[in-house]
FIKOLZA-1660 file (N, C-alpha, C; in steps of 0.1 Angstrom, whole numbers, plus 5000, padded with zeros to 4 digits):
% residues 237
   i   px   py   pz ch aa at
   1 5760 6564 8325  A  M  N
   1 5763 6562 8311  A  M CA
   1 5774 6551 8305  A  M  C
   2 5775 6546 8299  A  P  N
   2 5781 6532 8296  A  P CA
   2 5797 6541 8296  A  P  C
   3 5808 6528 8303  A  L  N
   3 5817 6528 8295  A  L CA
   3 5828 6528 8280  A  L  C
   4 5835 6532 8276  A  L  N
   4 5835 6533 8261  A  L CA
   4 5845 6516 8261  A  L  C
   5 5850 6512 8272  A  C  N
   5 5855 6496 8273  A  C CA
   5 5846 6489 8270  A  C  C
   6 5830 6490 8277  A  D  N
   6 5821 6482 8274  A  D CA
   6 5815 6486 8263  A  D  C
   7 5819 6495 8256  A  L  N
   7 5807 6494 8240  A  L CA
   7 5819 6486 8232  A  L  C
   8 5831 6482 8233  A  I  N
   8 5839 6476 8222  A  I CA
   8 5844 6465 8226  A  I  C
   9 5840 6456 8216  A  E  N
   9 5843 6439 8220  A  E CA
   9 5857 6444 8217  A  E  C
  10 5865 6435 8234  A  L  N
  10 5881 6433 8235  A  L CA
  10 5881 6417 8237  A  L  C
  11 5893 6421 8226  A  P  N
  11 5895 6398 8230  A  P CA
  11 5905 6398 8237  A  P  C
  12 5911 6387 8240  A  T  N
  12 5922 6387 8249  A  T CA
  12 5934 6392 8248  A  T  C
  13 5943 6399 8256  A  S  N
  13 5957 6407 8252  A  S CA
  13 5949 6417 8237  A  S  C
  14 5939 6428 8243  A  P  N
  14 5939 6436 8232  A  P CA
  14 5953 6443 8229  A  P  C
  15 5953 6444 8216  A  L  N
  15 5964 6453 8209  A  L CA
  15 5956 6465 8200  A  L  C
  16 5957 6476 8210  A  I  N
  16 5939 6486 8201  A  I CA
  16 5951 6501 8198  A  I  C
  17 5950 6498 8182  A  A  N
  17 5952 6515 8178  A  A CA
  17 5944 6524 8176  A  A  C
  18 5942 6536 8176  A  I  N
  18 5933 6547 8174  A  I CA
  18 5941 6555 8167  A  I  C
  19 5929 6559 8156  A  T  N
  19 5935 6563 8144  A  T CA
  19 5928 6577 8139  A  T  C
  20 5933 6583 8131  A  G  N
  20 5922 6600 8126  A  G CA
  20 5924 6612 8132  A  G  C
  21 5911 6618 8136  A  A  N
  21 5914 6631 8142  A  A CA
  21 5904 6634 8152  A  A  C
  22 5898 6645 8161  A  G  N
  22 5888 6646 8169  A  G CA
  22 5893 6644 8182  A  G  C
  23 5900 6636 8188  A  G  N
  23 5903 6636 8201  A  G CA
  23 5911 6621 8206  A  G  C
  24 5921 6619 8195  A  K  N
  24 5928 6604 8202  A  K CA
  24 5930 6603 8209  A  K  C
  25 5940 6617 8214  A  T  N
  25 5950 6615 8229  A  T CA
  25 5936 6611 8238  A  T  C
  26 5933 6623 8242  A  T  N
  26 5919 6620 8251  A  T CA
  26 5917 6608 8250  A  T  C
  27 5908 6598 8241  A  T  N
  27 5900 6586 8236  A  T CA
  27 5913 6577 8239  A  T  C
  28 5925 6580 8242  A  M  N
  28 5933 6571 8244  A  M CA
  28 5937 6568 8258  A  M  C
  29 5936 6576 8264  A  Y  N
  29 5938 6581 8282  A  Y CA
  29 5926 6579 8286  A  Y  C
  30 5914 6584 8282  A  T  N
  30 5902 6575 8290  A  T CA
  30 5898 6561 8288  A  T  C
  31 5900 6557 8275  A  L  N
  31 5903 6541 8274  A  L CA
  31 5910 6534 8285  A  L  C
  32 5921 6541 8285  A  A  N
  32 5930 6532 8294  A  A CA
  32 5929 6533 8307  A  A  C
  33 5926 6546 8316  A  D  N
  33 5919 6549 8328  A  D CA
  33 5907 6539 8332  A  D  C
  34 5899 6536 8319  A  E  N
  34 5886 6525 8324  A  E CA
  34 5892 6512 8326  A  E  C
  35 5901 6507 8318  A  L  N
  35 5907 6495 8317  A  L CA
  35 5914 6491 8328  A  L  C
  36 5922 6500 8332  A  A  N
  36 5930 6503 8341  A  A CA
  36 5923 6505 8357  A  A  C
  37 5910 6506 8357  A  Q  N
  37 5902 6510 8370  A  Q CA
  37 5910 6521 8378  A  Q  C
  38 5915 6535 8372  A  R  N
  38 5922 6538 8378  A  R CA
  38 5909 6549 8389  A  R  C
  39 5913 6554 8399  A  E  N
  39 5908 6567 8407  A  E CA
  39 5910 6578 8402  A  E  C
  40 5898 6584 8401  A  P  N
  40 5905 6603 8398  A  P CA
  40 5917 6605 8409  A  P  C
  41 5923 6617 8401  A  G  N
  41 5933 6623 8407  A  G CA
  41 5948 6612 8405  A  G  C
  42 5943 6595 8401  A  E  N
  42 5956 6586 8407  A  E CA
  42 5966 6592 8394  A  E  C
  43 5981 6596 8400  A  T  N
  43 5988 6593 8390  A  T CA
  43 5995 6584 8376  A  T  C
  44 6002 6590 8369  A  D  N
  44 6007 6580 8361  A  D CA
  44 6024 6585 8362  A  D  C
  45 6030 6577 8347  A  T  N
  45 6043 6582 8348  A  T CA
  45 6047 6582 8333  A  T  C
  46 6055 6589 8329  A  L  N
  46 6062 6586 8314  A  L CA
  46 6073 6579 8314  A  L  C
  47 6074 6571 8305  A  I  N
  47 6090 6563 8304  A  I CA
  47 6091 6566 8288  A  I  C
  48 6103 6574 8287  A  V  N
  48 6108 6575 8271  A  V CA
  48 6124 6569 8269  A  V  C
  49 6119 6558 8260  A  V  N
  49 6130 6552 8259  A  V CA
  49 6130 6542 8246  A  V  C
  50 6139 6541 8237  A  A  N
  50 6140 6534 8225  A  A CA
  50 6142 6517 8223  A  A  C
  51 6153 6517 8232  A  D  N
  51 6160 6507 8236  A  D CA
  51 6151 6495 8239  A  D  C
  52 6151 6484 8233  A  T  N
  52 6135 6472 8237  A  T CA
  52 6135 6472 8252  A  T  C
  53 6149 6465 8251  A  P  N
  53 6154 6457 8263  A  P CA
  53 6152 6464 8280  A  P  C
  54 6161 6480 8275  A  I  N
  54 6157 6484 8286  A  I CA
  54 6140 6492 8289  A  I  C
  55 6135 6496 8274  A  L  N
  55 6121 6501 8282  A  L CA
  55 6111 6490 8286  A  L  C
  56 6116 6474 8284  A  L  N
  56 6105 6462 8291  A  L CA
  56 6110 6465 8307  A  L  C
  57 6124 6466 8308  A  Q  N
  57 6130 6467 8323  A  Q CA
  57 6122 6483 8331  A  Q  C
  58 6121 6491 8328  A  K  N
  58 6113 6502 8332  A  K CA
  58 6103 6499 8333  A  K  C
  59 6095 6494 8326  A  I  N
  59 6083 6491 8325  A  I CA
  59 6072 6480 8336  A  I  C
  60 6083 6470 8333  A  R  N
  60 6080 6458 8350  A  R CA
  60 6083 6469 8360  A  R  C
  61 6095 6472 8365  A  A  N
  61 6093 6485 8375  A  A CA
  61 6082 6493 8380  A  A  C
  62 6077 6498 8368  A  A  N
  62 6069 6511 8371  A  A CA
  62 6053 6505 8375  A  A  C
  63 6054 6492 8371  A  W  N
  63 6042 6487 8376  A  W CA
  63 6038 6484 8390  A  W  C
  64 6051 6482 8398  A  Q  N
  64 6046 6483 8412  A  Q CA
  64 6043 6498 8420  A  Q  C
  65 6042 6505 8411  A  K  N
  65 6038 6518 8415  A  K CA
  65 6026 6526 8405  A  K  C
  66 6026 6521 8394  A  Y  N
  66 6015 6532 8385  A  Y CA
  66 6005 6517 8376  A  Y  C
  67 5991 6524 8375  A  H  N
  67 5986 6511 8370  A  H CA
  67 5984 6514 8354  A  H  C
  68 5988 6531 8353  A  R  N
  68 5985 6532 8337  A  R CA
  68 6000 6538 8333  A  R  C
  69 6003 6534 8320  A  L  N
  69 6017 6539 8316  A  L CA
  69 6019 6546 8306  A  L  C
  70 6025 6558 8304  A  T  N
  70 6024 6561 8291  A  T CA
  70 6045 6558 8287  A  T  C
  71 6043 6558 8274  A  V  N
  71 6056 6550 8267  A  V CA
  71 6061 6558 8251  A  V  C
  72 6069 6564 8255  A  A  N
  72 6070 6570 8242  A  A CA
  72 6089 6563 8235  A  A  C
  73 6092 6567 8224  A  G  N
  73 6106 6568 8220  A  G CA
  73 6117 6572 8224  A  G  C
  74 6114 6590 8224  A  T  N
  74 6122 6600 8224  A  T CA
  74 6108 6616 8224  A  T  C
  75 6114 6621 8233  A  V  N
  75 6105 6635 8229  A  V CA
  75 6115 6643 8219  A  V  C
  76 6103 6648 8213  A  L  N
  76 6106 6657 8199  A  L CA
  76 6108 6671 8205  A  L  C
  77 6098 6673 8214  A  R  N
  77 6096 6685 8215  A  R CA
  77 6088 6688 8227  A  R  C
  78 6089 6701 8233  A  T  N
  78 6078 6698 8246  A  T CA
  78 6063 6697 8244  A  T  C
  79 6059 6685 8250  A  E  N
  79 6047 6680 8247  A  E CA
  79 6042 6674 8233  A  E  C
  80 6053 6670 8229  A  K  N
  80 6052 6664 8216  A  K CA
  80 6061 6649 8215  A  K  C
  81 6057 6639 8218  A  L  N
  81 6064 6624 8218  A  L CA
  81 6066 6622 8204  A  L  C
  82 6074 6613 8199  A  A  N
  82 6079 6602 8190  A  A CA
  82 6073 6587 8196  A  A  C
  83 6063 6581 8187  A  G  N
  83 6062 6570 8191  A  G CA
  83 6073 6558 8192  A  G  C
  84 6067 6547 8194  A  L  N
  84 6078 6535 8194  A  L CA
  84 6079 6530 8181  A  L  C
  85 6087 6521 8175  A  Q  N
  85 6087 6516 8163  A  Q CA
  85 6076 6502 8159  A  Q  C
  86 6073 6502 8152  A  P  N
  86 6059 6495 8152  A  P CA
  86 6060 6478 8155  A  P  C
  87 6068 6475 8157  A  E  N
  87 6074 6459 8162  A  E CA
  87 6066 6457 8178  A  E  C
  88 6075 6474 8184  A  Q  N
  88 6074 6475 8200  A  Q CA
  88 6063 6470 8204  A  Q  C
  89 6051 6476 8199  A  P  N
  89 6037 6480 8208  A  P CA
  89 6031 6463 8214  A  P  C
  90 6037 6449 8203  A  Y  N
  90 6034 6440 8208  A  Y CA
  90 6041 6432 8215  A  Y  C
  91 6059 6438 8215  A  E  N
  91 6064 6436 8225  A  E CA
  91 6066 6435 8236  A  E  C
  92 6061 6447 8239  A  L  N
  92 6054 6453 8253  A  L CA
  92 6042 6443 8259  A  L  C
  93 6031 6446 8250  A  L  N
  93 6021 6434 8256  A  L CA
  93 6025 6419 8256  A  L  C
  94 6036 6415 8253  A  L  N
  94 6042 6399 8253  A  L CA
  94 6048 6398 8266  A  L  C
  95 6056 6407 8268  A  N  N
  95 6067 6404 8279  A  N CA
  95 6071 6418 8286  A  N  C
  96 6061 6430 8289  A  S  N
  96 6062 6440 8299  A  S CA
  96 6054 6442 8313  A  S  C
  97 6046 6428 8312  A  G  N
  97 6037 6432 8324  A  G CA
  97 6022 6434 8318  A  G  C
  98 6023 6442 8306  A  A  N
  98 6004 6451 8306  A  A CA
  98 5996 6441 8299  A  A  C
  99 5987 6446 8304  A  D  N
  99 5975 6436 8299  A  D CA
  99 5968 6439 8288  A  D  C
 100 5966 6454 8287  A  V  N
 100 5964 6460 8273  A  V CA
 100 5972 6472 8268  A  V  C
 101 5978 6470 8254  A  V  N
 101 5989 6482 8248  A  V CA
 101 5980 6489 8237  A  V  C
 102 5975 6502 8242  A  I  N
 102 5974 6510 8231  A  I CA
 102 5981 6522 8223  A  I  C
 103 5979 6520 8210  A  V  N
 103 5984 6527 8203  A  V CA
 103 5982 6541 8199  A  V  C
 104 5981 6551 8199  A  E  N
 104 5981 6561 8189  A  E CA
 104 5990 6567 8176  A  E  C
 105 5983 6560 8167  A  A  N
 105 5994 6554 8155  A  A CA
 105 5991 6567 8145  A  A  C
 106 5990 6578 8148  A  D  N
 106 5989 6591 8137  A  D CA
 106 5985 6601 8143  A  D  C
 107 5994 6611 8135  A  G  N
 107 5986 6625 8140  A  G CA
 107 5978 6636 8135  A  G  C
 108 5968 6640 8141  A  A  N
 108 5961 6652 8135  A  A CA
 108 5964 6669 8134  A  A  C
 109 5974 6673 8138  A  R  N
 109 5974 6685 8141  A  R CA
 109 5962 6691 8146  A  R  C
 110 5952 6685 8158  A  H  N
 110 5940 6689 8164  A  H CA
 110 5934 6696 8154  A  H  C
 111 5933 6688 8139  A  R  N
 111 5920 6693 8132  A  R CA
 111 5905 6682 8134  A  R  C
 112 5902 6684 8123  A  M  N
 112 5887 6677 8126  A  M CA
 112 5884 6663 8122  A  M  C
 113 5890 6662 8108  A  I  N
 113 5891 6649 8100  A  I CA
 113 5908 6648 8094  A  I  C
 114 5909 6640 8091  A  K  N
 114 5922 6636 8082  A  K CA
 114 5922 6628 8072  A  K  C
 115 5929 6623 8062  A  A  N
 115 5935 6616 8052  A  A CA
 115 5950 6613 8061  A  A  C
 116 5953 6599 8059  A  P  N
 116 5964 6592 8064  A  P CA
 116 5977 6593 8050  A  P  C
 117 5988 6602 8059  A  G  N
 117 5999 6604 8053  A  G CA
 117 6007 6594 8041  A  G  C
 118 6015 6595 8032  A  E  N
 118 6021 6581 8029  A  E CA
 118 6028 6573 8039  A  E  C
 119 6031 6581 8050  A  H  N
 119 6036 6570 8060  A  H CA
 119 6028 6565 8073  A  H  C
 120 6018 6568 8070  A  E  N
 120 6004 6566 8080  A  E CA
 120 5997 6561 8077  A  E  C
 121 5987 6550 8086  A  P  N
 121 5994 6550 8100  A  P CA
 121 6003 6543 8105  A  P  C
 122 6007 6541 8117  A  V  N
 122 6020 6531 8117  A  V CA
 122 6014 6521 8126  A  V  C
 123 6006 6509 8122  A  I  N
 123 5998 6501 8129  A  I CA
 123 6004 6490 8130  A  I  C
 124 6009 6483 8146  A  P  N
 124 6015 6470 8144  A  P CA
 124 6006 6463 8135  A  P  C
 125 6012 6449 8131  A  L  N
 125 6007 6443 8120  A  L CA
 125 6000 6430 8128  A  L  C
 126 6001 6432 8147  A  Q  N
 126 5994 6419 8152  A  Q CA
 126 5984 6433 8161  A  Q  C
 127 5974 6444 8157  A  T  N
 127 5966 6451 8159  A  T CA
 127 5954 6443 8158  A  T  C
 128 5944 6444 8169  A  N  N
 128 5935 6435 8170  A  N CA
 128 5921 6440 8170  A  N  C
 129 5921 6452 8172  A  V  N
 129 5912 6459 8177  A  V CA
 129 5919 6475 8167  A  V  C
 130 5910 6481 8158  A  A  N
 130 5910 6496 8156  A  A CA
 130 5900 6504 8158  A  A  C
 131 5904 6515 8167  A  L  N
 131 5893 6530 8163  A  L CA
 131 5897 6546 8157  A  L  C
 132 5890 6542 8149  A  L  N
 132 5888 6555 8139  A  L CA
 132 5881 6563 8142  A  L  C
 133 5886 6575 8140  A  M  N
 133 5881 6590 8150  A  M CA
 133 5878 6600 8141  A  M  C
 134 5869 6606 8137  A  I  N
 134 5867 6617 8137  A  I CA
 134 5860 6631 8143  A  I  C
 135 5859 6640 8144  A  S  N
 135 5851 6650 8150  A  S CA
 135 5834 6655 8137  A  S  C
 136 5822 6653 8150  A  A  N
 136 5812 6654 8141  A  A CA
 136 5812 6666 8135  A  A  C
 137 5822 6678 8139  A  E  N
 137 5820 6693 8138  A  E CA
 137 5824 6691 8123  A  E  C
 138 5833 6684 8117  A  A  N
 138 5832 6684 8101  A  A CA
 138 5824 6681 8094  A  A  C
 139 5818 6675 8099  A  I  N
 139 5800 6671 8090  A  I CA
 139 5795 6683 8082  A  I  C
 140 5793 6683 8068  A  N  N
 140 5788 6692 8061  A  N CA
 140 5797 6705 8062  A  N  C
 141 5808 6706 8065  A  Q  N
 141 5818 6717 8063  A  Q CA
 141 5828 6718 8049  A  Q  C
 142 5829 6729 8045  A  P  N
 142 5835 6730 8033  A  P CA
 142 5855 6726 8036  A  P  C
 143 5858 6715 8028  A  L  N
 143 5873 6707 8033  A  L CA
 143 5880 6722 8028  A  L  C
 144 5888 6724 8041  A  S  N
 144 5899 6731 8040  A  S CA
 144 5910 6728 8051  A  S  C
 145 5920 6736 8050  A  D  N
 145 5927 6730 8060  A  D CA
 145 5924 6734 8074  A  D  C
 146 5917 6743 8074  A  R  N
 146 5911 6746 8091  A  R CA
 146 5906 6735 8096  A  R  C
 147 5897 6726 8088  A  I  N
 147 5889 6715 8090  A  I CA
 147 5899 6701 8088  A  I  C
 148 5907 6698 8081  A  A  N
 148 5913 6688 8076  A  A CA
 148 5924 6691 8074  A  A  C
 149 5933 6680 8084  A  H  N
 149 5946 6682 8079  A  H CA
 149 5951 6672 8069  A  H  C
 150 5956 6677 8057  A  R  N
 150 5963 6669 8046  A  R CA
 150 5947 6669 8039  A  R  C
 151 5944 6685 8037  A  P  N
 151 5929 6682 8030  A  P CA
 151 5932 6677 8017  A  P  C
 152 5943 6682 8010  A  E  N
 152 5943 6676 7995  A  E CA
 152 5939 6661 7989  A  E  C
 153 5944 6656 8002  A  Q  N
 153 5946 6636 8006  A  Q CA
 153 5937 6635 8013  A  Q  C
 154 5931 6643 8016  A  V  N
 154 5911 6642 8020  A  V CA
 154 5904 6641 8003  A  V  C
 155 5904 6648 7999  A  A  N
 155 5900 6651 7984  A  A CA
 155 5905 6642 7973  A  A  C
 156 5912 6633 7973  A  T  N
 156 5921 6623 7963  A  T CA
 156 5909 6610 7969  A  T  C
 157 5912 6609 7981  A  V  N
 157 5903 6594 7988  A  V CA
 157 5889 6598 7985  A  V  C
 158 5884 6609 7987  A  A  N
 158 5874 6609 7989  A  A CA
 158 5862 6610 7979  A  A  C
 159 5877 6613 7969  A  G  N
 159 5868 6617 7954  A  G CA
 159 5858 6637 7954  A  G  C
 160 5866 6646 7959  A  I  N
 160 5859 6653 7960  A  I CA
 160 5873 6664 7957  A  I  C
 161 5868 6680 7956  A  N  N
 161 5878 6687 7954  A  N CA
 161 5879 6698 7973  A  N  C
 162 5889 6704 7971  A  V  N
 162 5890 6711 7984  A  V CA
 162 5880 6726 7980  A  V  C
 163 5870 6725 7988  A  G  N
 163 5865 6731 7989  A  G CA
 163 5848 6731 7987  A  G  C
 164 5849 6717 7984  A  D  N
 164 5839 6710 7986  A  D CA
 164 5833 6709 8000  A  D  C
 165 5817 6703 8000  A  V  N
 165 5812 6701 8018  A  V CA
 165 5815 6688 8017  A  V  C
 166 5821 6684 8031  A  L  N
 166 5823 6672 8038  A  L CA
 166 5807 6668 8041  A  L  C
 167 5803 6662 8033  A  S  N
 167 5788 6652 8035  A  S CA
 167 5791 6644 8041  A  S  C
 168 5778 6634 8049  A  P  N
 168 5781 6625 8050  A  P CA
 168 5780 6615 8045  A  P  C
 169 5780 6615 8030  A  A  N
 169 5785 6602 8020  A  A CA
 169 5794 6607 8020  A  A  C
 170 5805 6618 8017  A  V  N
 170 5818 6624 8018  A  V CA
 170 5827 6617 8027  A  V  C
 171 5819 6615 8042  A  I  N
 171 5827 6610 8054  A  I CA
 171 5832 6596 8048  A  I  C
 172 5818 6590 8048  A  A  N
 172 5815 6577 8050  A  A CA
 172 5827 6571 8040  A  A  C
 173 5827 6572 8026  A  R  N
 173 5838 6572 8015  A  R CA
 173 5849 6571 8019  A  R  C
 174 5855 6583 8025  A  L  N
 174 5868 6585 8032  A  L CA
 174 5874 6574 8043  A  L  C
 175 5864 6573 8051  A  M  N
 175 5865 6564 8062  A  M CA
 175 5860 6549 8061  A  M  C
 176 5859 6542 8051  A  T  N
 176 5858 6528 8049  A  T CA
 176 5869 6529 8036  A  T  C
 177 5873 6538 8032  A  S  N
 177 5885 6534 8021  A  S CA
 177 5899 6530 8024  A  S  C
 178 5902 6517 8020  A  E  N
 178 5919 6514 8022  A  E CA
 178 5927 6522 8020  A  E  C
 179 5927 6535 8013  A  Q  N
 179 5935 6543 8013  A  Q CA
 179 5930 6556 8027  A  Q  C
 180 5919 6553 8030  A  G  N
 180 5916 6565 8042  A  G CA
 180 5913 6558 8057  A  G  C
 181 5903 6556 8061  A  G  N
 181 5899 6551 8075  A  G CA
 181 5908 6542 8079  A  G  C
 182 5905 6531 8067  A  L  N
 182 5911 6518 8069  A  L CA
 182 5926 6515 8063  A  L  C
 183 5932 6521 8064  A  K  N
 183 5944 6521 8061  A  K CA
 183 5953 6516 8067  A  K  C
 184 5963 6505 8065  A  H  N
 184 5971 6498 8072  A  H CA
 184 5965 6488 8083  A  H  C
 185 5948 6489 8082  A  I  N
 185 5944 6480 8093  A  I CA
 185 5939 6466 8082  A  I  C
 186 5946 6457 8094  A  S  N
 186 5942 6438 8092  A  S CA
 186 5923 6437 8090  A  S  C
 187 5924 6432 8078  A  E  N
 187 5910 6427 8082  A  E CA
 187 5907 6420 8092  A  E  C
 188 5917 6416 8097  A  T  N
 188 5916 6408 8114  A  T CA
 188 5912 6414 8125  A  T  C
 189 5912 6426 8122  A  A  N
 189 5910 6435 8134  A  A CA
 189 5897 6439 8134  A  A  C
 190 5891 6434 8147  A  T  N
 190 5876 6445 8146  A  T CA
 190 5877 6456 8148  A  T  C
 191 5871 6469 8137  A  A  N
 191 5873 6484 8138  A  A CA
 191 5857 6489 8141  A  A  C
 192 5859 6500 8146  A  Y  N
 192 5849 6508 8150  A  Y CA
 192 5853 6523 8147  A  Y  C
 193 5843 6532 8139  A  L  N
 193 5840 6544 8141  A  L CA
 193 5838 6552 8154  A  L  C
 194 5847 6562 8155  A  L  N
 194 5841 6568 8168  A  L CA
 194 5836 6582 8165  A  L  C
 195 5830 6587 8167  A  I  N
 195 5827 6604 8164  A  I CA
 195 5825 6614 8179  A  I  C
 196 5832 6620 8180  A  T  N
 196 5837 6627 8190  A  T CA
 196 5829 6644 8184  A  T  C
 197 5826 6651 8198  A  H  N
 197 5820 6664 8194  A  H CA
 197 5803 6663 8188  A  H  C
 198 5797 6651 8192  A  A  N
 198 5785 6647 8184  A  A CA
 198 5772 6655 8193  A  A  C
 199 5771 6666 8187  A  S  N
 199 5758 6675 8195  A  S CA
 199 5745 6672 8187  A  S  C
 200 5737 6675 8196  A  M  N
 200 5721 6672 8192  A  M CA
 200 5719 6680 8175  A  M  C
 201 5722 6688 8174  A  A  N
 201 5722 6700 8162  A  A CA
 201 5724 6689 8151  A  A  C
 202 5732 6680 8155  A  Q  N
 202 5737 6672 8140  A  Q CA
 202 5736 6661 8140  A  Q  C
 203 5725 6660 8142  A  K  N
 203 5719 6644 8151  A  K CA
 203 5717 6637 8132  A  K  C
 204 5705 6646 8129  A  A  N
 204 5703 6642 8113  A  A CA
 204 5713 6637 8104  A  A  C
 205 5723 6645 8107  A  A  N
 205 5737 6647 8099  A  A CA
 205 5745 6631 8101  A  A  C
 206 5743 6629 8112  A  I  N
 206 5752 6615 8121  A  I CA
 206 5746 6602 8118  A  I  C
 207 5732 6606 8120  A  R  N
 207 5726 6592 8118  A  R CA
 207 5728 6590 8102  A  R  C
 208 5727 6596 8093  A  E  N
 208 5729 6600 8074  A  E CA
 208 5743 6589 8076  A  E  C
 209 5752 6597 8086  A  L  N
 209 5766 6590 8083  A  L CA
 209 5767 6576 8090  A  L  C
 210 5760 6575 8099  A  V  N
 210 5764 6558 8104  A  V CA
 210 5754 6550 8098  A  V  C
 211 5742 6552 8089  A  Y  N
 211 5736 6544 8082  A  Y CA
 211 5745 6545 8066  A  Y  C
 212 5751 6550 8059  A  L  N
 212 5765 6546 8052  A  L CA
 212 5773 6540 8054  A  L  C
 213 5778 6542 8071  A  I  N
 213 5792 6535 8075  A  I CA
 213 5788 6519 8073  A  I  C
 214 5775 6516 8081  A  R  N
 214 5772 6501 8082  A  R CA
 214 5768 6495 8072  A  R  C
 215 5770 6501 8059  A  S  N
 215 5773 6492 8047  A  S CA
 215 5784 6484 8042  A  S  C
 216 5794 6492 8052  A  S  N
 216 5806 6488 8052  A  S CA
 216 5811 6476 8058  A  S  C
 217 5812 6467 8055  A  S  N
 217 5817 6451 8064  A  S CA
 217 5827 6448 8071  A  S  C
 218 5837 6460 8070  A  R  N
 218 5849 6461 8078  A  R CA
 218 5848 6468 8089  A  R  C
 219 5837 6478 8095  A  I  N
 219 5836 6488 8105  A  I CA
 219 5823 6481 8114  A  I  C
 220 5825 6475 8126  A  V  N
 220 5813 6465 8129  A  V CA
 220 5803 6477 8135  A  V  C
 221 5806 6487 8139  A  D  N
 221 5799 6496 8148  A  D CA
 221 5803 6511 8149  A  D  C
 222 5798 6515 8149  A  V  N
 222 5797 6533 8153  A  V CA
 222 5795 6538 8165  A  V  C
 223 5802 6547 8173  A  L  N
 223 5797 6551 8185  A  L CA
 223 5803 6567 8187  A  L  C
 224 5792 6574 8197  A  S  N
 224 5792 6588 8194  A  S CA
 224 5796 6594 8211  A  S  C
 225 5800 6607 8208  A  S  N
 225 5804 6611 8225  A  S CA
 225 5800 6627 8223  A  S  C
 226 5791 6635 8229  A  E  N
 226 5792 6647 8231  A  E CA
 226 5806 6651 8240  A  E  C
 227 5806 6647 8248  A  C  N
 227 5818 6649 8258  A  C CA
 227 5825 6640 8257  A  C  C
 228 5840 6643 8261  A  P  N
 228 5849 6633 8267  A  P CA
 228 5845 6621 8279  A  P  C
 229 5847 6609 8273  A  G  N
 229 5842 6601 8284  A  G CA
 229 5830 6597 8280  A  G  C
 230 5816 6599 8272  A  E  N
 230 5807 6604 8272  A  E CA
 230 5803 6594 8266  A  E  C
 231 5801 6576 8259  A  W  N
 231 5800 6577 8250  A  W CA
 231 5786 6562 8246  A  W  C
 232 5781 6568 8235  A  V  N
 232 5773 6562 8230  A  V CA
 232 5768 6551 8220  A  V  C
 233 5765 6539 8220  A  V  N
 233 5759 6532 8205  A  V CA
 233 5753 6540 8196  A  V  C
 234 5753 6548 8182  A  S  N
 234 5755 6556 8178  A  S CA
 234 5736 6554 8171  A  S  C
 235 5733 6546 8170  A  A  N
 235 5718 6539 8168  A  A CA
 235 5712 6547 8178  A  A  C
 236 5713 6548 8192  A  Q  N
 236 5709 6551 8203  A  Q CA
 236 5708 6564 8202  A  Q  C
 237 5717 6575 8194  A  F  N
 237 5723 6589 8196  A  F CA
 237 5712 6596 8189  A  F  C
% end
């Protein structure tokens, strides 16, 4: 099974933003582990500092022991971290000794699909790779707050009503919209759609979605995963 890092084209000094729903945090750590070539069970550390000079100092020191670091601005509550300021990820890429910086750019409250809020996603201007995520479990489900984060916004962007079915065509409109999946993503960034929880039972619906997504000039490829860390190009699914 190919690694996710082998299926996406990474430029020199990648600044990667992950947005959407369906497993962003798991995907972020999986990709970071692949790029860091970490061994199973190898530990990392969490650095929580808002001030950029102090943050850079702590990161540089941490590289002596760790291959992967998690960085946050503040701790909001247990298991909930606040992200960095928009300009900080690029500063870390330039000056912290990191080879790659990956940003989880929005939240989804553990839903399967989402539309961005007014303040989302928080994408660094220098982002050169964008991974847009949805869960296949949302396909052909009625739009509700059980399925979607901000269902009313999903409805607005996709041109449907709450309660309508999230067909492949509807999801394609959402994910290729400048107010949906592509919001705040520069045209210079290479964008991929990542579909998680892609079971064989949904094969036909996923293939329809992939066909529709590929009509967008902004999304270069679609990758699917049935289990965390096991990705395939969706044409092979």
